[in-house]
N, C-alpha and C positions, 0 to 999 in steps of 0.2 A: 548461406547456404549449415551454417551449424561446425565450420570447420571442418565439414567434412570431404571438401578439394583443396585440402591442405597437405596430405600424403597421396600417392598412390601405388599402384602393384608395383610401377617399379621405384618408386623411393624402398617400398618394403624389402624389394630385394638387393637395392644396394645396402640397407642395412645390414640384412642379415648378412652377408658377404664381408661385411666390416668385422659383426661379430665374430665369424667367422675363423677371420684373416687374425684378428686378436686372438682368438684361444688356440690359434695356428702358433702365434707368434709367441705367446705364455708357455706353452708347450715346449716348443725350441729351446727357450727361454733356460728352460726346467731340466730339461736331455741336455744342456751344456754344464748346468750348474753340478747336475749329479755324474757327470763323467769329468769336469775338475774335482771333484771330491774323492771318488773313487782314482785318479790319476795322483793326487795330493797323497792318500792313504798308503796305495802301493809304493811312491818314493820312499813316502815316510818309513813302513815297514823293513823295505828293502836295505832302509840303511841303516834301520837299528838289529834286523836281522844279521844282514852280512855284514857291512862295515862296522858295526860295532864288535862283531866276534872278532873278526881280521884286527883290529885297533886292540881287543883284548889281548890277543896271542902277540902281537907285538911289544903290548908291556910287560909281560911275564919273560919274553924270550929272552937269555943269556946272553946268545951269540950276537953281537953288532952286525954284520954280515947278514942274519938271519930276520933280526928287525930290521934292516933296510929294504929286505925282500918282503916281508909283511907289509911295509909299508908304500912299498910299488905298487905290490897287488892291490893293496885298499883303493887308491886312487882309480887302477884301472878299473877295479870291479864299479866304482863311483862312477867314471865314466860311462861304463855299459849301462847301469841301472839308471842315469838320465836320458842317454842318448838312444840305446837299441829302442827300445819301448817294446811292443810285443810285435817286432817286424821279422824280427833277424830269427833263423835256426842253428842249433847245434847238435855235433856229431856228439852222440850219447856216450858215446865208449870211451871217447879222449878224457870228456867231463867227469866221469867216474873213475877214472884214472888219475885225475887232479885232486878230486874229491880226495880221493885214497890219501895220496901223498898228504896234502894238509891234513888232514885229519889226523894221519899218524903224529906228525909234529906238533900238532895241537898238542894231543894227548900223552905223549911222548914229553914234554915240555910242563906237563900236569905231574909226572910221576905216573902217569895211567898206561896201561897194557893194551893193545887193540887187539881184536880177532875181526878181519875183515874177511866178507865171505860174499865173492862175487859170482851170483849163479847166472849169470845173465847171456854169456858167452860174447858180450860184445867185446869188440878187438880193438884195444885203442890206436893200435898202427895200421889196421885192416877198414873194411866197411860195416857199419852200425849204423840203425838211426840217425832220420835229423830229426829234432824234434824242437819242437815253437820254444824262441823265448821265455815264456813265463811258464810251462812245466820247467824247463832245466833253471830258472832261478829260483822255481821255489818248492826244487827238490834239493839245492844250494844252500837256499835258505833255512831250510827245515831241517836239513841234518847239523847244520852250525847251529843254529838256535839247541837242537839235540844235545849237542858236546858241550854249548856251553851252558847250560843247565846243570849236564854233569859237571862238570870244571866246577860250578859255581855253590851248588845244591847237594850233591849226593855222596860227596867224600866215596868214592867208588877205587874200588882198585882195578876193574879193569869195564871195556866195554865191547863187546860184540856189535858187530854192524850187519847186515844181509841184504845185499839187494836184489831183485828175481823180477820175474816180469810174464807174462801172459801177453795175446798179441795185441791187446788194448791197454791194460796197466802196469803200471810199473810201480812196487812196491818195497817199501826200505821196512827195517825193522832197526830199531835201536834198544839195546838192553844192555843196565849196569845191574853191578853188586854192588848197589850202594845203602843209601838209609830212605832214599825217597819212596812214599807209599801213594797211592791215591786211593784215598775213601771207595771211589766209584768210577766204573767206566767214563773217562770223560770223553763225550762227545759234542762239541758244540759250547759246553759251559765249564767249567772248571771248578771240583767243589772238592777243599781240604787238601789242596794238594801244594807240597811246600818247595814248589818248582817255578815261583811266579807269574808274570804274564808271557813268559816266553814259552811258556805250554798252551794257554790260550792260542799264540800267537800261530803253532803251529796248525793246530787243530783248524781256527779259522780260516786258513792259510786254505789248507786241505778241502775245506769245504767250500771258498771260492774258484781253486779248481775243478772244480766237480770230483773231486775225490774226497775222501775221507780219513782223519785223523783220530787213533785212540790211543788213550794215555790209562794204562790200569800196571796193576801192581804183580809182581812177577807169578809165576801161577805152579811154579816149580819147589815151592818151600823157600826159595832162599831169600835174603831181600833185597830190594833196585825196583825197577820202575823200567817194563816195558812199551815202548811206542810204537806204533805202526802205521804207516800211514804208506795209501794209495793214491797213485796220482796217475789219471790217464796221460798217454804219448800217444792217441792219436789226436789231430789237433779239432777235431771237427767237435768233437767231445766239450770241450773249452769253449766252442762257439755257442755251444747250445745250450751252455749253462748259462752264457752273459747273456743271449737273447732272450731268455726267461727272465731274467730280472728286469 
């Protein structure tokens, strides 16, 4: 019959199902590999931004007790980065209080003056919003990286840090009086900025969290750099961003 009876409609259906199953398996594998890459990048960036900043502070600390505290904090942060993933939620008022203390200690060790302006009204001893780990971790990482860049590159004398919020966003502004200049507004790509990879990390981390990072020269006629970061404090914004990728 010239081969016409070798395969029938049932065989075609089986073959089609096999092809579809293979395509689903291949897509599942690709999704898994993308997830592994994203998680590896997250851990790598968090270690760079958070642990690197902590260890740098410990290295330059003149007080043995303070050095030990910073090393213990570094180990605790490392456990959090690895274990908590994207599951935990944190009281943002308490986190901001801790960040103020930490930042003041780092800048004091570098002989820089800190001016901290908390306009959120969040009470570290009372009730304040519970914010997902990824936002808390992003805010903490960005602030640490911004301060590290000032300490390493800016040759500044003082740093102004302002934190404010709306119903859906929290805004961090880091303003220094150093010698750093941005040739152009940095939004997704850094051009001719002497802050190194840390500035790139700040902008990319904000974007990954459905936020926005901007690095510009000061606009008040003084030397220095202004870093502004907006991050969503509502978890749905982050989930929407992740789902779109």
